[in-house]
C-alpha positions in Angstrom: -28.7 -26.2 41.0 -26.9 -25.5 44.1 -23.8 -23.6 43.9 -21.1 -23.4 46.4 -17.7 -21.1 46.9 -15.4 -23.5 45.8 -16.7 -26.1 43.8 -19.2 -25.2 41.5 -20.5 -29.1 40.5 -19.6 -32.3 40.5 -19.3 -34.0 37.5 -20.9 -38.2 36.8 -17.8 -39.1 35.2 -14.5 -41.4 37.1 -10.7 -40.3 36.5 -8.5 -42.8 34.7 -5.6 -43.0 33.0 -4.6 -43.4 29.2 -2.2 -45.6 28.1 0.6 -43.7 26.8 -0.5 -41.9 23.1 1.6 -40.1 20.5 1.4 -36.9 20.8 -0.8 -34.9 18.6 -2.0 -31.5 16.9 -4.6 -29.9 18.7 -7.9 -28.0 17.4 -7.6 -25.0 19.4 -8.2 -21.7 17.3 -7.0 -19.8 17.8 -3.8 -21.2 18.2 -2.3 -20.8 21.4 1.5 -18.9 22.0 2.9 -22.1 23.3 2.3 -25.7 23.7 4.0 -28.8 24.7 2.3 -31.8 24.0 2.7 -35.0 26.9 1.8 -38.4 26.3 -1.4 -39.4 27.8 -4.9 -38.5 28.6 -7.0 -38.0 31.2 -10.6 -38.4 31.3 -13.8 -36.6 33.0 -15.8 -39.4 34.4 -18.2 -38.8 37.6 -15.6 -38.4 40.0 -14.0 -35.6 38.5 -13.9 -32.6 40.7 -14.3 -29.2 39.4 -13.5 -26.3 41.5 -12.9 -22.3 40.9 -9.9 -20.9 43.1 -9.7 -17.5 44.3 -12.6 -14.1 43.8 -14.1 -14.5 40.5 -12.8 -18.4 39.5 -16.2 -19.8 40.5 -18.0 -17.8 37.3 -15.5 -19.7 35.2 -16.1 -23.2 36.6 -19.6 -22.4 36.6 -19.9 -21.5 32.7 -17.3 -25.1 32.1 -19.7 -26.6 33.9 -23.2 -25.4 32.4 -21.5 -25.9 28.8 -20.5 -29.6 29.9 -24.3 -29.9 31.3 -25.6 -28.4 28.4 -24.3 -31.2 26.0 -25.7 -33.4 28.2 -23.2 -34.2 31.1 -25.5 -33.9 33.9 -23.9 -32.8 37.6 -24.1 -34.7 40.9 -24.9 -33.5 44.1 -22.5 -34.9 46.0 -18.7 -33.5 45.7 -16.2 -34.9 43.8 -13.2 -37.3 45.1 -9.9 -34.8 44.7 -8.0 -37.7 44.5 -9.2 -39.2 41.4 -8.4 -36.3 39.4 -9.5 -32.3 39.2 -10.3 -29.6 37.0 -9.3 -26.3 39.0 -9.9 -23.3 37.8 -8.1 -20.2 40.0 -6.7 -17.1 40.0 -2.9 -17.0 40.4 -0.4 -14.0 41.5 2.4 -16.5 39.7 0.0 -17.6 36.3 1.5 -15.6 33.5 1.0 -11.5 33.1 -1.4 -9.8 31.3 -5.3 -9.5 31.7 -6.1 -12.1 29.1 -3.1 -14.2 30.1 -3.6 -17.8 31.3 -1.9 -21.1 31.7 -3.0 -24.8 31.3 -1.3 -27.9 32.3 -3.6 -31.1 31.9 -1.5 -34.4 33.0 -2.3 -37.7 35.7 -4.2 -35.7 38.3 -6.2 -33.6 36.4 -6.6 -30.1 34.7 -5.0 -27.3 36.1 -6.6 -23.7 34.8 -4.0 -20.5 35.9 -4.7 -16.7 35.5 -4.5 -13.6 37.1 -7.6 -12.6 36.2 -11.6 -14.1 35.3 -11.2 -13.5 31.9 -7.9 -15.0 31.4 -9.3 -18.4 33.0 -12.3 -17.8 30.9 -10.0 -17.8 28.0 -8.2 -21.2 29.2 -11.8 -22.7 29.6 -12.5 -22.0 26.4 -9.2 -23.7 24.9 -10.4 -27.0 27.6 -13.7 -26.8 25.6 -11.8 -27.5 21.8 -9.9 -29.8 23.7 -12.9 -31.6 24.2 -14.5 -33.3 21.2 -17.3 -31.7 19.2 -19.6 -33.3 20.9 -19.5 -30.8 24.0 -21.3 -28.2 22.0 -24.3 -30.2 21.3 -27.4 -29.2 22.7 -30.7 -31.7 22.9 -31.1 -29.9 19.5 -28.3 -30.7 17.7 -28.5 -33.8 15.0 -26.3 -36.4 15.8 -25.7 -37.1 13.1 -23.3 -34.9 12.9 -20.7 -36.5 14.7 -19.0 -39.8 12.9 -18.2 -41.2 16.5 -19.2 -41.6 19.6 -17.2 -38.6 22.1 -14.2 -39.9 24.5 -14.6 -37.2 27.2 -10.7 -36.9 27.1 -7.8 -34.1 27.4 -4.7 -34.6 26.3 -1.6 -34.5 28.7 0.0 -31.1 27.4 1.5 -27.4 28.8 -0.4 -24.3 27.2 1.1 -20.8 28.2 -0.8 -18.2 26.3 -1.4 -14.6 26.0 -3.0 -12.6 22.9 -1.2 -11.0 20.3 -3.4 -7.8 20.4 -5.6 -6.4 23.4 -8.7 -5.3 20.3 -9.7 -8.4 18.1 -13.3 -7.0 17.3 -16.2 -7.6 15.0 -18.9 -5.1 13.7 -22.3 -5.5 13.3 -24.4 -3.9 11.4 -28.2 -3.4 12.0 -28.7 -0.4 10.8 -29.3 -1.7 7.2 -31.1 -4.6 8.0 -32.0 -5.6 11.9 -30.6 -7.8 13.8 -32.8 -9.6 16.6 -31.2 -9.5 20.1 -31.0 -13.4 20.1 -28.9 -13.2 17.0 -26.9 -10.7 18.8 -26.4 -12.8 21.8 -26.0 -16.0 19.8 -23.0 -14.1 17.8 -21.5 -12.8 21.2 -21.5 -16.6 22.5 -20.1 -18.0 19.5 -16.8 -14.9 19.2 -16.0 -15.4 22.8 -15.3 -19.1 21.8 -13.0 -18.4 19.9 -11.6 -15.5 22.0 -12.5 -12.6 20.1 -13.5 -9.7 23.0 -15.2 -6.9 21.2 -18.6 -6.3 19.7 -18.7 -3.1 18.1 -22.2 -2.0 17.3 -22.9 0.5 14.5 -26.6 1.5 15.9 -27.4 4.5 13.7 -27.1 5.4 9.8 -28.6 6.9 6.8 -31.3 4.1 6.7 -32.0 3.2 10.3 -32.0 4.6 14.5 -31.5 1.8 16.3 -31.6 2.5 20.2 -34.7 3.9 22.1 -33.8 7.9 23.5 -36.1 8.4 26.0 -35.3 12.3 25.7 -36.3 12.4 22.1 -39.0 9.3 21.4 -39.1 10.4 17.3 -35.5 8.7 16.4 -37.1 5.5 16.7 -41.0 6.4 16.5 -39.5 8.2 12.8 -36.4 7.1 12.9 -36.4 3.5 13.0 -38.2 2.4 10.2 -38.3 3.7 6.5 -40.4 2.8 3.8 -38.7 0.6 0.8 -39.0 1.0 -2.8 -41.7 -1.6 -3.2 -44.1 0.1 -0.3 -43.3 -2.1 2.8 -42.4 -0.8 5.8 -39.3 -2.2 7.6 -37.2 -1.2 10.5 -36.7 -2.0 14.2 -34.9 -0.8 17.0 -33.1 -2.0 20.5 -34.9 -0.7 24.0 -33.0 0.5 26.4 -33.2 -2.6 28.4 -32.6 -4.5 26.1 -29.1 -3.0 25.2 -28.6 -4.3 29.3 -29.7 -7.1 29.0 -27.2 -7.6 25.5 -23.9 -5.4 27.2 -24.5 -8.1 30.3 -24.8 -11.2 28.6 -21.4 -9.9 26.8 -20.1 -9.0 29.9 -20.1 -12.7 30.8 -19.0 -13.8 27.9 -15.7 -11.4 28.3 -16.9 -9.5 25.1 -16.8 -5.1 25.2 -19.5 -3.5 23.7 -18.5 -0.9 21.6 -21.3 1.7 20.3 -21.4 3.8 17.7 -23.3 7.0 17.2 -22.5 8.3 14.1 -21.8 11.7 13.0 -21.9 14.7 11.5 -22.3 12.1 8.5 -24.9 9.1 7.9 -27.4 10.8 10.5 -30.2 10.9 7.9 -32.7 8.6 10.2 -31.9 11.7 12.7 -32.3 14.0 10.6 -35.8 12.5 9.4 -37.0 12.8 13.1 -35.5 16.2 14.0 -34.7 18.4 10.6 -33.8 21.2 13.0 -30.3 18.7 13.5 -29.7 19.7 9.0 -28.2 23.0 7.9 -32.0 24.1 5.8 -34.1 21.9 7.9 -35.4 19.5 5.5 -38.2 17.1 5.5 -36.6 14.0 4.8 -37.3 10.0 5.4 -34.8 7.5 6.8 -32.8 6.6 3.2 -34.0 3.7 1.4 -31.1 3.3 -1.1 -27.3 2.4 0.3 -24.5 4.7 -0.3 -24.2 8.9 1.3 -26.3 10.7 1.6 -25.7 14.6 1.5 -28.0 15.8 3.7 -25.8 15.4 7.5 -26.0 16.9 10.3 -25.2 21.0 11.0 -22.1 21.3 12.7 -23.0 25.4 13.3 -25.3 25.2 15.8 -24.8 24.7 19.1 -28.3 23.0 19.4 -26.5 20.4 17.4 -23.8 19.6 20.2 -26.7 19.6 22.9 -28.7 16.9 21.3 -25.9 14.6 20.5 -24.7 15.2 24.3 -27.9 14.6 25.3 -28.2 11.2 23.2 -24.4 9.8 25.1 -25.7 11.0 28.1 -28.4 8.3 27.6 -26.2 6.0 25.9 -23.4 6.2 28.4 -24.9 4.4 31.0 -25.7 1.6 28.9 -22.1 0.8 27.7 -19.6 0.5 31.0 -16.5 0.5 28.9 -14.1 2.7 28.0 -14.7 3.5 24.2 -16.8 5.2 22.3 -17.3 5.1 18.5 -18.7 8.1 16.7 -17.9 7.0 13.0 -17.0 10.4 11.6 -16.7 8.8 7.7 -18.5 9.7 4.5 -19.4 12.9 5.5 -20.4 15.0 1.8 -19.6 19.0 3.3 -21.5 21.1 0.2 -24.3 21.7 2.1 -22.6 23.6 5.2 -21.2 26.2 2.3 -24.8 27.6 1.9 -25.4 26.9 6.0 -25.3 31.0 7.3 -24.8 29.1 10.4 -21.6 26.9 9.4 -19.9 30.0 7.7 -20.1 31.9 10.7 -18.4 29.1 12.5 -15.4 29.1 10.0 -15.1 32.7 10.3 -15.5 32.8 13.8 -12.4 29.9 14.0 -11.1 30.9 11.4 -11.5 28.3 9.4 -10.8 28.1 5.3 -11.4 24.4 4.8 -14.9 22.6 5.1 -13.1 19.4 6.4 -12.0 22.1 9.8 -15.9 21.9 10.2 -16.2 17.7 10.8 -12.8 18.2 12.8 -14.4 20.6 15.3 -17.5 18.3 15.6 -15.6 15.2 16.1 -13.3 17.3 18.9 -16.1 18.9 20.8 -17.5 15.4 21.3 -14.3 14.2 22.0 -13.8 17.1 24.9 -17.5 15.5 26.2 -16.2 12.0 25.9 -13.1 12.3 27.7 -14.9 14.5 30.5 -17.1 11.4 30.5 -14.4 9.4 31.3 -14.9 7.8 27.9 -12.3 6.6 24.9 -13.2 8.2 21.3 -12.8 6.0 18.0 -13.8 6.8 14.4 -12.8 5.9 10.9 -9.7 7.4 9.2 -11.7 10.3 8.6 -11.6 11.7 11.4 -8.1 12.8 10.9 -9.3 14.9 8.0 -9.2 18.6 9.7 -6.5 18.0 11.5 -6.3 19.1 15.1 -7.5 15.2 16.4 -6.9 14.7 20.2 -3.9 12.7 21.0 -5.9 10.2 23.2 -8.4 8.9 20.1 -8.2 6.2 18.4 -8.0 5.7 14.6 -9.8 2.9 13.0 -8.6 2.6 9.6 -11.3 0.9 7.0 -9.7 2.7 3.8 -7.2 0.9 3.0 -3.8 1.1 6.0 -2.8 4.5 5.4 -5.4 6.0 7.7 -3.8 4.1 10.3 -0.3 4.3 9.3 -0.9 8.2 9.4 -2.2 8.3 12.2 0.0 5.8 14.4 3.0 8.3 13.0 1.2 10.9 14.5 1.2 9.1 18.3 -2.4 7.8 17.9 -2.8 4.4 18.4 -4.9 2.4 15.6 -7.5 -0.4 14.8 -6.6 -2.0 11.7 -9.6 -2.9 9.7 -8.9 -2.5 6.3 -11.7 -3.4 3.4 -8.6 -3.7 1.2 -7.2 -6.5 2.9 -10.0 -8.7 3.1 -11.3 -6.9 6.5 -14.9 -6.2 5.4 -16.9 -9.2 5.2 -19.9 -8.3 3.3 -17.7 -8.6 0.3 -17.7 -12.1 -1.6 -15.9 -15.1 -0.3 -15.6 -17.0 -3.8 -16.7 -16.6 -7.2 -19.8 -13.9 -7.5 -21.8 -16.7 -10.2 -21.8 -19.1 -6.8 -22.1 -16.3 -3.9 -25.3 -14.3 -2.8 -25.4 -11.0 -3.7 -22.5 -8.9 -1.8 -21.6 -5.4 -2.2 -18.3 -6.5 -3.9 -14.9 -7.2 -3.7 -13.2 -10.3 -2.3 -12.7 -11.4 1.0 -12.1 -15.7 0.3 -10.8 -17.1 3.6 -6.9 -17.1 2.8 -7.0 -13.2 2.2 -8.3 -12.5 6.1 -6.2 -15.4 7.1 -2.8 -14.0 5.4 -3.3 -10.4 6.6 -0.8 -8.5 9.4 -2.6 -5.9 11.4 1.1 -4.0 11.4 2.0 -2.4 8.4 5.5 -2.7 6.9 6.1 1.1 7.7 4.9 0.9 10.7 7.4 -1.8 11.5 10.1 0.4 10.3 9.6 2.9 11.9 9.0 1.3 15.2 5.4 2.4 15.3 4.4 -0.9 15.9 3.0 -0.8 19.3 -0.1 2.3 18.4 -1.4 -0.7 16.5 -3.8 -1.9 19.6 -5.8 -4.3 17.5 -8.0 -5.4 14.3 -11.2 -5.6 13.4 -13.5 -7.4 10.7 -16.9 -5.4 9.5 -19.8 -6.5 8.6 -21.9 -4.2 6.5 -25.9 -5.5 5.9 -26.7 -3.5 3.0 -26.8 -6.8 1.7 -27.5 -8.8 4.5 -30.9 -9.8 4.7 -31.5 -12.4 7.3 -29.5 -13.7 10.2 -28.7 -17.3 8.3 -26.8 -14.7 5.8 -24.9 -12.8 8.6 -23.6 -16.2 9.9 -23.4 -17.3 6.7 -20.7 -14.0 5.8 -19.3 -14.1 9.4 -18.1 -17.8 9.9 -15.6 -18.8 9.0 -13.9 -15.7 8.3 -14.4 -14.6 11.8 -12.2 -17.6 12.8 -9.4 -16.8 10.9 -9.5 -12.9 11.9 -9.3 -14.7 15.8 -6.4 -16.3 14.8 -4.7 -12.9 12.9 -5.7 -11.1 16.2 -4.5 -13.1 19.1 -1.6 -16.0 17.4 1.8 -14.7 16.7 2.8 -14.9 12.9 5.4 -17.1 13.5 2.9 -19.4 15.0 0.5 -18.9 12.3 0.3 -21.5 9.3 -2.6 -21.5 7.1 -2.7 -25.5 6.0 -3.3 -26.3 9.7 -5.7 -23.3 10.3 -7.8 -25.0 7.3 -7.4 -28.4 8.9 -8.8 -27.4 12.2 -11.6 -25.2 10.7 -12.2 -28.2 8.5 -12.6 -30.5 10.8 -13.4 -30.1 14.6 -14.1 -26.2 14.5 -17.0 -27.2 11.3 -18.7 -29.5 13.7 -19.1 -26.9 16.6 -20.2 -24.2 14.4 -22.6 -27.0 12.7 -23.4 -28.4 16.6 -24.3 -24.6 17.1 -26.7 -24.4 14.2 -24.6 -21.6 12.4 -25.0 -21.8 8.6 -21.5 -21.4 7.5 -19.5 -20.6 4.7 -18.7 -24.1 3.3 -16.8 -23.1 -0.5 -19.1 -24.1 -3.9 -17.2 -26.4 -6.7 -16.0 -23.2 -9.1 -14.7 -23.1 -12.4 -11.4 -21.3 -12.4 -12.1 -19.6 -15.8 -14.8 -18.0 -13.9 -18.3 -19.9 -13.2 -21.2 -20.2 -15.1 -23.9 -22.5 -14.8 -25.3 -22.7 -18.1 -22.6 -24.3 -20.6 -23.0 -24.8 -24.5 -21.0 -26.9 -26.9 -21.3 -28.3 -30.5 -19.0 -31.8 -29.5 -17.9 -31.8 -26.2 -16.7 -30.0 -23.1 -14.2 -29.7 -20.6 -15.4 -29.1 -16.8 -12.7 -28.2 -14.6 -13.6 -27.5 -11.0 -11.6 -26.0 -8.1 -12.5 -24.4 -4.7 -11.1 -21.9 -2.6 -9.1 -23.7 -0.3 -8.0 -27.4 -1.1 -11.1 -29.6 -0.3 -12.4 -32.9 -2.0 -15.3 -32.4 -4.4 -18.5 -35.0 -5.3 -20.3 -35.0 -8.5 -23.0 -36.4 -10.2 -23.9 -36.2 -13.9 -27.0 -38.6 -13.8 -29.5 -35.7 -12.1 -28.8 -37.5 -8.9 -27.9 -35.9 -5.6 -24.0 -36.0 -4.9 -23.3 -37.9 -1.5 -20.1 -38.1 0.3 -19.7 -41.8 -1.9 -20.6 -39.8 -4.6 -17.2 -39.6 -7.7 -14.5 -37.7 -6.6 -13.5 -34.6 -8.9 -10.2 -35.4 -10.1 -9.3 -34.2 -13.2 -11.8 -32.3 -16.1 -15.3 -34.0 -16.8 -15.7 -34.3 -20.2 -18.9 -34.1 -21.6 -20.4 -35.6 -24.7 -24.0 -35.0 -24.8 -26.4 -32.9 -22.7 -26.0 -33.2 -19.2 -26.9 -32.0 -15.5 -23.5 -31.7 -13.5 -24.7 -31.5 -9.7 -21.5 -30.6 -7.6 -20.5 -30.1 -4.3 -17.6 -29.9 -1.7 -16.8 -32.1 0.9 -15.2 -31.1 4.3 -13.3 -33.6 5.7 -15.0 -34.1 9.0 -18.0 -35.5 6.4 -20.1 -32.2 6.2 -21.4 -31.3 2.9 -21.5 -27.6 1.6 -24.3 -26.2 -1.0 -25.5 -28.4 -4.5 -24.0 -26.5 -6.9 -26.0 -27.4 -10.5 -24.3 -27.0 -13.7 -26.2 -27.6 -17.1 -24.3 -28.0 -20.2 -26.2 -28.3 -23.4 -24.6 -29.7 -26.5 -26.4 -28.1 -29.9 -26.0 -26.8 -33.2 -25.0 -23.2 -34.0 -28.1 -20.9 -34.1 -28.8 -19.3 -37.8 -27.9 -15.7 -38.3 -30.8 -13.5 -39.8 -31.6 -11.2 -42.0 -32.0 -7.5 -40.5 -32.6 -4.5 -41.3 -30.3 -1.5 -42.5 -28.6 0.4 -40.0 -27.8 -0.1 -36.3 -30.6 1.5 -34.7 -32.3 0.8 -31.7 -35.9 0.3 -31.0 -37.0 1.2 -27.4 -40.2 0.9 -25.8 -41.2 2.5 -22.6 -43.7 1.9 -20.0 -44.4 4.6 -17.5 -44.6 3.5 -13.4 -42.7 1.2 -11.6 -42.9 -3.1 -12.8 -41.6 -5.8 -10.8 -41.9 -8.5 -13.1 -41.4 -8.4 -16.7 -44.0 -10.3 -17.3 -46.7 -7.8 -16.3 -45.6 -5.3 -18.7 -48.7 -3.9 -20.8 -49.5 -5.2 -24.6 -48.8 -1.5 -25.9 -46.2 0.3 -24.6 -46.3 4.3 -23.5 -44.0 5.9 -25.6 -41.8 4.2 -28.6 -38.3 5.4 -29.7 -35.3 5.1 -31.6 -31.8 5.1 -30.0 -28.3 4.3 -30.9 -27.1 1.5 -28.5 -28.9 -1.2 -26.2 -27.2 0.2 -22.9 -30.2 3.3 -23.2 -32.3 1.1 -21.8 -31.4 2.4 -18.4 -30.8 5.6 -19.2 -34.2 7.6 -19.4 -34.7 8.9 -16.2 -32.5 10.1 -13.7 -33.0 8.8 -10.0 -32.9 11.5 -7.1 -30.1 10.7 -4.4 -32.2 12.4 -2.0 -34.4 9.9 -0.7 -34.4 7.9 -4.0 -36.8 10.0 -5.6 -37.1 8.5 -9.1 -40.1 8.7 -11.9 -40.0 4.8 -12.5 -40.5 3.3 -15.6 -39.8 0.3 -17.4 -38.1 -0.3 -21.2 -37.6 -3.0 -23.8 -35.2 -2.8 -26.0 -34.8 -4.2 -29.2 -32.1 -4.7 -31.8 -29.0 -7.1 -33.5 -25.7 -7.9 -32.8 -23.1 -8.8 -35.0 -21.4 -11.9 -34.2 -18.0 -12.4 -36.3 -17.7 -16.0 -36.3 -18.9 -19.4 -35.4 -18.4 -19.7 -31.7 -19.9 -20.3 -28.1 -20.6 -17.3 -26.8 -21.2 -15.9 -23.3 -23.8 -13.5 -22.1 -24.2 -11.8 -19.5 -26.4 -8.9 -18.0 -27.6 -6.9 -15.2 -30.8 -6.3 -16.8 -34.0 -8.5 -16.1 -33.7 -10.4 -19.6 -31.7 -10.6 -21.9 -33.5 -12.5 -25.6 -31.2 -13.9 -27.9 -32.9 -15.5 -30.8 -36.0 -15.4 -28.9 -34.3 -17.4 -26.7 -34.5 -16.4 -22.9 -30.8 -16.5 -22.4 -30.0 -14.3 -18.9 -33.2 -13.9 -16.6 -32.8 -12.1 -13.2 -36.3 -11.0 -13.1 -36.6 -13.2 -9.6 -33.5 -11.9 -8.2 -34.0 -10.4 -4.6 -31.4 -7.5 -5.8 -30.5 -6.6 -9.5 -26.6 -6.4 -8.8 -24.1 -8.6 -9.6 -26.1 -11.1 -12.0 -25.5 -14.6 -11.5 -27.2 -15.8 -14.6 -24.8 -16.1 -17.5 -25.6 -18.3 -20.3 -23.2 -19.6 -23.0 -24.7 -19.6 -26.6 -23.7 -21.3 -29.6 -23.6 -19.0 -32.5 -23.6 -18.4 -36.5 -21.3 -16.2 -37.8 -23.7 -12.9 -38.7 -26.8 -10.7 -36.9 -28.5 -12.2 -34.4 -32.0 -10.6 -32.4 -31.5 -9.2 -29.0 -34.0 -8.2 -26.3 -33.4 -6.5 -23.5 -36.2 -5.6 -20.8 -35.0 -3.3 -18.2 -37.1 -2.8 -14.9 -36.9 0.9 -13.3 -36.8 0.6 -9.4 -35.7 0.5 -6.1 -35.2 -3.5 -5.4 -34.3 -4.2 -1.7 -32.0 -1.0 -1.2 -30.3 -1.0 -4.6 -31.3 1.5 -7.2 -31.4 -0.5 -10.7 -30.9 2.7 -12.0 -27.0 2.3 -11.0 -26.9 -0.3 -13.4 -24.9 0.6 -16.6 -28.0 -1.6 -18.6 -24.5 -3.3 -20.7 -25.2 -6.4 -22.1 -21.8 -8.5 -22.1 -21.2 -10.8 -24.8 -17.8 -12.5 -25.6 -16.8 -15.6 -27.2 -15.6 -18.2 -24.9 -11.9 -18.9 -24.7 -10.6 -15.7 -25.8 
């Protein structure tokens, strides 16, 4: 396609004035700061003229036309007729103040978007795209059946003046635990930019993997970028410097700054695996294959450590032109420093009395180096420990809000990213039985949306201006695929966008849900994003395997008010299936299939609930005493079905939980003497009733029935496999199978080995 300096493209549209229409709600996320609705609409057709006026405006016009072109709206070789209406992107000194501010006016003569910068115009273009039907995000590969009606390419008459509440609106991606390909990073950049997110925090180094090429230290990627998993497979990957440049340039075009993170002094196991002299004792290690915090850390007592860190920074800085540079600084065990001659000598030299001051020393030295290079240091809130933090450092408050409140009180600018308030997107979005395995915690959409990044304590002390912005973090321990990354991020990233951009008085969760579950859902689907749609849940706690002796009333709800459809005949639910309005009475064995239906017509995943009518399982005769027989099998077993017929050892123990504690895992490198065990004993049921069983063990058998089966789970944590049984009063046989090993980064030795048994209704 040919470009001109004034006019980017001419679209195959013509202008006509719509008959007056009532003012209506718009679907823009995040909500603009000021919207005045008019009556009528401007329609894009072949005569619509699209142009940029002012330096950089043509780039925004090109972006807007490119989006239309990708949706199937072809451009013309001839110029449009100004008299027939225009879409003008204009750099103007009279536009609203602020680098990211913009104004939009849509009327009979077309669209005038004004801003003082190309960034402001870019956000005006994103707002325009959201004012158009969601089909504007469709491509040739998009399933057009997503859309119920054909699009009318109209823009409502209105005036918008808009600017962000915070200058930093960020998302953190973690490719260290599970690698994120360049294509996926770019996809997220495009999607996040659509909702005016302007920072991508790229967590590039950690214990489990080093993800950026450093040419002076080639072993960082040759050794540190790959780990041998618990099952013996090799896992890893890294970004070449050329790939990093490509991503950073792609982000620049979408007005997103990439904030790189180089972890120090903790979370350095992958670097130490490549260069053991970075540690206090020259530890010969490998990248960590389990999650959590590693005791082997970088030594702050040797000058060679700082030579290394500065060399790495020198190669990273040309790749990342932005002002901000993240140095981590979190979760650093300090016990090795106690026995390190170099560290102890440094403490004496500096007259330090606390090990935390060594961490502060590391942060301070690197902070000074970054400042010399024209960069500004960001670190997690642990960088406050030890004192003497340079006033220019930005503190990222993740352990609740206290770190941010303390730092702001000291005069630091702060970024709020509290795990306690929903801003760790690796947490569950719904009941853990219905959700993929997560790290824990609970972060539904409403919790994210409700957050105010300016704590009350800062408002009361007049320090609210110290809050630079807000960020959500998406750690990837339990994100094994790019689809799962999307599932964790969206639509919570949209809630983050509105929290970060929109003034609190303009926020409204009900209207936000209208936009998310309608227009935005279709846009995400058009982008082929695997976003989260709530599954129907039982309000008293989810269970997919119910039992009853007479009848059962199945109650369903969702984490936000949405329609629920269901079937009871084994068929798949559809948009026309029965709507849930009251508890479902079940009087015979039934399979209930249910799903959530969005107002836009999209349906979420199907949840299957089996309800079994049964008689009480009779009690059995049990030997006297409460001893448990424990059979031990040496070695690692991936399935209970391959255990040998004869165990290596048989012992007697007091409790079923002893299945887990027969060996201890060595936290260093995740070494362990793997074994499996089978515990056999009895449980005493005090009265007839329906009992619910759950466990993280591989299997639980009750009276010979396989009751809990986790043998096919990728990660043996937060087992979703509960089951109810009808049990008569008395003794019942129980068998528990434990498989010891490291499964997808989670050591089953960290599970408690328990079997939970509770009477339903109590």
